C-alpha positions, 0 to 999 in steps of 0.5 A: 284746573284753572281756567286761566293760564297763570304763567307766574305760578307755572314758571316759578314752579319749573325755575324752583325745580331746575334749581333744585336738580341743578338742571343746567350744570355740566361737569368738567369730567370727560364725556364722549358726548358732543360738547358746545359753549354758548355764551353771551357777552357778560353784563355790566351790573348797574341798576337793574337789567333792561329789555336789551339784556332780555333780548341778548340773553334770550337769544343765547338761551334759544341756542343753548336749548337748541343745541341740547336738544341735539344731544350736546353737553352745553356750557351756558355760564354767567358773570359780571364785568363789575369794575368801571367808571359808572359805580365810582362816579356813583359813589361820588355822588351818593356816597355808597362804596362801588363794591356795595353798589355793584354787589346790589346790582349783581344781586338784582341781575341774578334774581332777574335772570332767574325769573327770566328763566334763562338756562345758566349754569350758576355753579360757574358764576363770576364777578371780575371785582372779586379778588379770586378772579382778578388775582388771575387778571394780575397773573395775566399781566405779570405773564405779558410783563415777562414776555415784554408784552406789557410795558410802561412808556411815555406817550401823547394820550387822550385825557378826559378832564371830566372823568380825570383819566386817560382813555384808549383810542377805542374809547374816544368817539368823535373827539369825546369821551365815549363815557361822558362825552366830554372834549378830550385833551392830549397830554404826555404822560407815563402809562401802561401799554399792551403790545397789541401791535405785535400781533397785527398781522396775525389778528388780521390773518386769522379773521379768515378762521372765524365765522363772523358777520362780514361788517365786524371783520371789516371793522377790525381790518379797517382799525388795524389798517395795514399799509405797505410803503416806506419809512423816510427820514427827513433832518431837522438841522436846527434841532439836530433831530431826524423825523421819519414819516411813513408813506405809501407813495415813495415815488412822489418824494421828489414833489415834497415841498413842505412838512406836516406834524400832527397837533398831538405830535410830541415834538410840536411844542419843542419846535415852537412853543408859542401861544399861538401854536399852543392854542391851535394845539389844544383847539385841534386835539378837542375835535375828532378825527372825522371832523378834522379830516372832513373833505369839505373843511378848510385846511388850517395850520400854523408854521413852526418856523424850522425846516427839514431836508428832503433826502432825495433832493437835499431841498429845505422845505418848511415845517407846519402843524396841521389838524388834518394830519393824525397822530394815529396814522404812520408816525404822526408826520407826513411829507406834504406832496401837493401835486399828488395829494388832494389835501396836501394841494389844498393846504398848499393853495391856502399857504401859498406853498409850491406845488410840483408835478413829479409824475406825468398823470394828468391835471394837478393834483393827480394820484394816477401812475405815469412817467416820473418828471423832475425826479433826478435820476429816475426821470422817464421811468414809470412811477411803479418801476421807480417806487422799489428803486427809490426805496432801495437807494434811500436804504443804501443811503441810510435814509429810509427803508421798506416798511409796513405800518398799521393804524393799530396802536398799542393798547393803553391799559392803566386808568387813574381811577379807583374801581378797577384791578390794581396793577401788581407792580411796585416802584422801588428807588434802587430797583425800578419797576418790580413785579409783585411775586405770584405768591403775593397775589392778589394785590387787593384793592384797598378801601378809600374815602374819597374817589373824586378825581384830583388829577392824580389816582384816588389810590395814591391817597391810600398811604398805608397800601401804597407804601410797601417793600420792594419784593427784590431788595427788601427796601421801601417801595411804592405801589403802582397807583394806576388800575387796569382798563376794565377791558382787560378783565373782560379779555379772558373771563370766557377762559375762567368759566371753563375752570372757575373753582381752580385755586391753583391756576387761572385754568386747567389746560386740559379742561380749557382746551376741552370747552374752548373756543366758544362755539357761539358768542352773542353781543353788541357790534359796538364791541367789534374793535374793543372787547373782541379785538383784545380778547383775540389778542389775549388768547393768541398771547397766552397760547404763544405761552403754551397755556392754551391750545387754540388761537381764537376765542369765538368761533361764531359770532352773532350780533343781535342788534340794539334796543333803544330808547329816545334814539339812544342805547339804553343805559342805567347811567343815562336813565333811559332803560325800560325794565321788563319786569312789568310785562314778565309779571303780567304776561310771563317770562316765556312771552317776554323772551319770545316778544323780544326775539320775534 
């Protein structure tokens, strides 16, 4: 017997035995035993896994083993979130194709997970860049398109000038690209969206059905941002245009003395296309919402040289563009009531605009309740009583209506990059947007020689691939050259794990309903308003199509915290990772895993 314990020898012996006996595999055959689905968020394969991965998968492995000891059949699979910008940017630098770099990383990740002794059912392994997987991502896209939940429209979007692509609102952090840190610009472009806003109320209400950390639920509630109030129409006579504003305080309408639009509002430059306004807009959109909304910040803005009509008193009030108004809230334009709003008050003082009291509630600016004054027929009424009556009057006059607004915006899913799932649509001169038939899926990603951003998608240069036949009329057509946001790939992967070998459908309904929802999900809190929101939306939409028999993907969520280095999240793209291999080889995988947990 060896005098000293040799972890490498002992661990490799058992790991080899587990692999030979396929110890951690579970079948989809009906079984009376209790079942449990334990899942960690799938990793992005870049370089080699670091100690953050070790901690995350050690947590999940401990839960999986615990549940097995309780007699449960445990599904504990693994896959890779393999599309994305890092591999594409690496290809630009090194000339190595994203597929080759990604698959080398996947091989490295699997070797490390096996060396760590994580109890994974490798028979269910998948990767989102595999055509056998993204065939079904495209299939889901087409089902959403059929139901009107996927659509193409023009919108003011976040544009990263370095990555040369559009970003979803959730991917802009403090006015900068989440990935590369470049200040973001606003552009008007045609894009693909998913209508997640159709599910806003259900996404809010069903948070009460799941056992998640309170802070994650709060983050989702705040991101959805439900507000009740009224939508009021202000008419701009010089353009012949009506502008709707959303307000939670219709009782203050008589106090509106000016009108403000967000710099990103698509009509700002229609109202005034001067160099000063353009410069102001470009400067404003490069700043974060937090910077623009900071209380201590001096209010800035420019007059647009136009007026709108206040619908309750017929008064013409001036229009401004100002950076304290955000496109994400309401309609991107506000009625400014300086007597009863602190920010409007500061702006009015700065630009010497009228400040009017319409509620007797104390020193201006005041936001409390009281009797209505200088408010026409509503004078003397308590403002809370007048609230509903003003809305009813606006509705009867065709100038407004009760409304519920959300901070949540539709999910922008198209990207002007190469390494992503192709969008299964063609553009036909005669038939417009035509979906690719199911029997022609997957639309496979072609090889291209140049991934460098040039202001148009790299796929546009693949002429042999782009030029195709219209599935509807048989005439010449062009494929969509945008690719999907990688969060689309990860919004449903947990469903595919249940039935990964199914070639005729993304899953068998009886199988997915047996395993789902995930009993214990493990991953970073940084995904609270990205992946976790999108996965919930997908499950609800698919359940509405009668493809699933449940409403929430993850019953329980554990956010394991983050291991940082030099004050930043570890990332291969940032070059600040700590590889656990040295610790594992010297002290053993059990020691490394135990240390990461405790």
